[in-house]
N, C-alpha and C positions, 0 to 999 in steps of 0.2 A: 709164305709161310714154310718153316721149313720143322721135319720132325725124324726121329728114329726110335730108337729101342729106351725103352723106360729106365732098364738098368744102367745105360750110359748117361741118361740124360741126367738122371739122381745122383750118379758121379758126378756131372758136370756142374750141378747145383750145390754138390759138397763145397766142392774148391772154390764155388763165387763166395760162398759162408766163408771160409777161410781167408781167401786171398782179399777178397774184395770189402766184404765186411768187417774184416779182421775178429772173428769169432774163435775161442779159444780150443784147443784140440779137445777138451773134454766135452765142449759143446758142438762140437763138429760130431763127433763121435755119437753123441745122443742122437743126433738128427740121422747119422747113416744107419744106428741099428734101428729107428725105426721105418725106415725107407727099404731097408733089406727084407721087414718082415712083409712091407709091402706089394714090394716087387715078387717075393716070395708067393704070397698071396694070390695076386693077378696070374703069377704064371702056372700055379695049379689049377686055374679055370680054362686054360687055353691049350694047346700044340705048339710048343714050339716059344720063342722069347717075347715077352707083350711087346706092343709099340705104345708110344708114349700118346697118341692119336687115341689111342683106345681105352686111354684115361678117363674116366667121367664119374659123375657124383653118385651114383648108382652103386659103382663100384668100392669107390670110398666106402659109401654106408655100411655096404656088407662086410667091408673090411674090418669096422671099428663094432661091428655088430657081431665078427668072429672072434674079435679080441676082446669082447664081452664076454662071451660064451665059453672063454677058457678061462674065467675066473679072475682076469688082470684087475686090477685095484682101479678105482674113479680117477685118480689123479695120472695113472699110466695111459687109461685112454685118451684123457684132457692134451695131454701131452704128443700122442702119436696123432691127433687132430689138428695141431697145432702145426705139428712136422710138415703134414700133409697140405694142409692150408698153405705154408711156404714155400712149398716144394711147385703146386700149382700157379699158386700167385707170379712165381719167377716163370715158370714156363709160358705163361700167356704174356709175361712184360718181354720174353726174349724170343717171340715170336714161334714157340715150338705148338702151342695151343692157340685156337682161336678163339677161347672162352676159357674162363677161369671156373673150372667146376668144383673146388673148394671154398668157394667164396660162399658158397650155402651150406657149411657141410660144420653139423654140431655135434658138441659131445658134450656129457654130464660134466657139471662141473667137479673140480677136485674137491676132495674130503678137505673143510675149512679145520686147520691143526695146529693149535698155538707150537712153537718151535720149544725145542728143550734147553732149557735154562738151568745153569747150575747156582747154587745158593753162593755166597762170601764164602761160608766155611768150609764147602766144598770144595770150592777150588782153592781154597789156604791147605786144605791137607793133601790135595792131589798136588801142589805145588813143592812143600813137605815133601811129600816121598820121594820126587824128581830129585829133590836138593840132596837128601839123603842117600844116593844114588850116584849123584855127582861128584859129591864129597870122597868118594872113595879114588876119584881120577881117571876113571874110565870114561875114555874121549865119546863113545856113545852116547853115555848117559849125562855127559854135559851136553850134548848136543841135543838128546831129548829136550832137557830141560829149557835150552836156551830155545827151542820150537813152539814147545807148549807157553813161556812166558811171552814171546812175540806173538803168536795166535790170539792167547789173549789179552794182552797190553793194547794192540793194535787193531783188533778184530779183522785182520787180515782174509780174504779167500785162500783156500790151501794152495789153487795154482797161482796165486799171487806169491805166497811164502816161497815155495819149493822155485820160482823164477827170479828170486832175486839173487844179483852177484855183490863179490865184496863192495864194490864200490858205490852199491846203493845205500849201505848202511852208514850213517852219520851218527858215531857213539857222542858225539858232542854236542849236536843240536838235537839228539833225542829223535830223530826222525829214520825214517826208510823211502826210499823211493819204488814204487809198484809200477806194474801194467797191470790195469784190469780189464775189466769186461771192454769188447769194444778196440781193444788197443789203449785206451784212455790211461795216460798217465797221471800219478798223483803222488803227493808227498803225504805221510802218515806220520802223527807223532806217535808215541812212544814212551813207556815209563822207567823211571829211575831202576827198580826191579831187573827190569827186562833188559836196561842197558849193562846193569851189572855182568847177567848172564851171557849175554852176547858176546861181552869183551873177554869174560873168561873163555869162554867155546874159541875165540880168535886167537887167545895167546896160547893156550893148553891144549884144547882137541882139535881143532882145525888143522894144525901143522901134522899132527900123528895120521889123520886121515890123509889128508895130501901128500901120504910118502907112498900111496898104493902107485904101482905102475901107471900109468896112461890116466893119473888124478886130472882132474877139472880144475885149471888156475884160476878159473873165474866165478864158478859157482860159490854162494856161500855158505849153503848146505851141504853139505857132504854124505854120504853113505859112506857103508864098511870098505867099497870099492874103489873109496876116491871120487866116483861120478855125482854129478848132481843128485839132488835128493829127491826120489819122485813122491808123487803124491799117494801112492798106491802104500808108501811104507811110512806117511804120516799117517795116512787113514787107517792103519793095523795098531801105530801106536797110539793113538787118541783112543780109538776101541777097547782096547785093551785097559788104559786105564779109568775108561768110562761104565766098562762091564759090571765094577763090584761097586757103583755109585747107585744109590736109588735115583726114579726116574724113568720116564717114559720119551720114547721121539727118538730118533737116529742118532746113534752113537758116534758120529765122526768129528772131524774137525769144526764144521760148522755150526757145531753145541757152543765150541768157544765163543766164534763169532756170535752168534746170538748171546750167550752170555754177555760178553763184552757189552754188546748193545745196550742192554737191561740193565744191567750195573750202571753206565752211564746218565741214561735217563734217570733210574733208580735216586742217582745222586746231586739230578738238578739239568743236567745236559742239556741244550736246546737240541731240538729234533731235527733244526737245518744243521747244525754242526754235526749229530752223529749221521744226517745223510751225506756228508762232504766226506768225513771220517771214513765209513763204509761203502763210498763209489756207486751208491745208488743214482742211476739217473732219473727216479721216482720219487718224490716224498712219499707217495702211496705206500710204498714197498718197506720203507724206515718205519711206516705208521703203525706195522704189525707188533712193534717193542713197546709201543705204548697200551697195545691191548695187553702186551705179557704184563707190564707193569703195575695195569689195572686189575689183572688177576691175581697178581700177588700180593696186591693190598687188600682185594678181598678174602682171600684166604687167610691171610694175617689177622684181618677182622674175625672172620668164624672160629678161628683158633682160640683168640685171645680174650675177647672181649666178653664180658659174663651175661650181656642180653643180646648176643649174635644169632 
């Protein structure tokens, strides 16, 4: 058995997630943030740098308890627990720990919340507003319309969208090739309205954005600097658009993904077809949208039926 400093081994684990397991940069950052707090917690209990050999179940439980005392949400505590279990399992499998102390680690279940879903009318109003801005000819406005049309029209994750290259979008076949979680590639369809806005962006907006010095020649969506559009810019765009629309839940790009999936099921799409479209490894992940559709039906019944 080999052992070393906990901070160093945690970095090795993150490298394993990135290169061996193919996790996205966003997922690796989430793991890294959790493990940074764990290392800092252990460091605060001893003199000097903590060693991996000293990591035990009691320490992990104390760390989660301290996180709870900070008032963090149950979902955050559950995520930290999962990050720690992933680390200790890898430490054991790689010979850095004789036993896996995280195997018995438990955390409160994350709060069960239905995802935020926009109505058809809300989506139409949102897209109409973007189309009005795009009609002025502003290249960034044309891009923003194309971004939202593709997010809603295909149900892509934001990381998949910004990772698209020009060659990945087929306007004739109405498909886009993306790389999802676990570096899995899939072909996703989109509709005629999305194709029209994407074509307009490619013809009239992207060439303008690409004039910037050092512009990215391959990225499909470009920012004002000519470089590949980032996830933060897309989050800011969608959050700004959703802030005036009634509803609860996170106001980010995932709301458009949730909305696309729910509208597909509302329209009669097969659950497994939606699973394939979204790139979910498990059908159980997709089934959350059946609960959303059922809840929307109940709400319609409660508000419309005279004997509800």
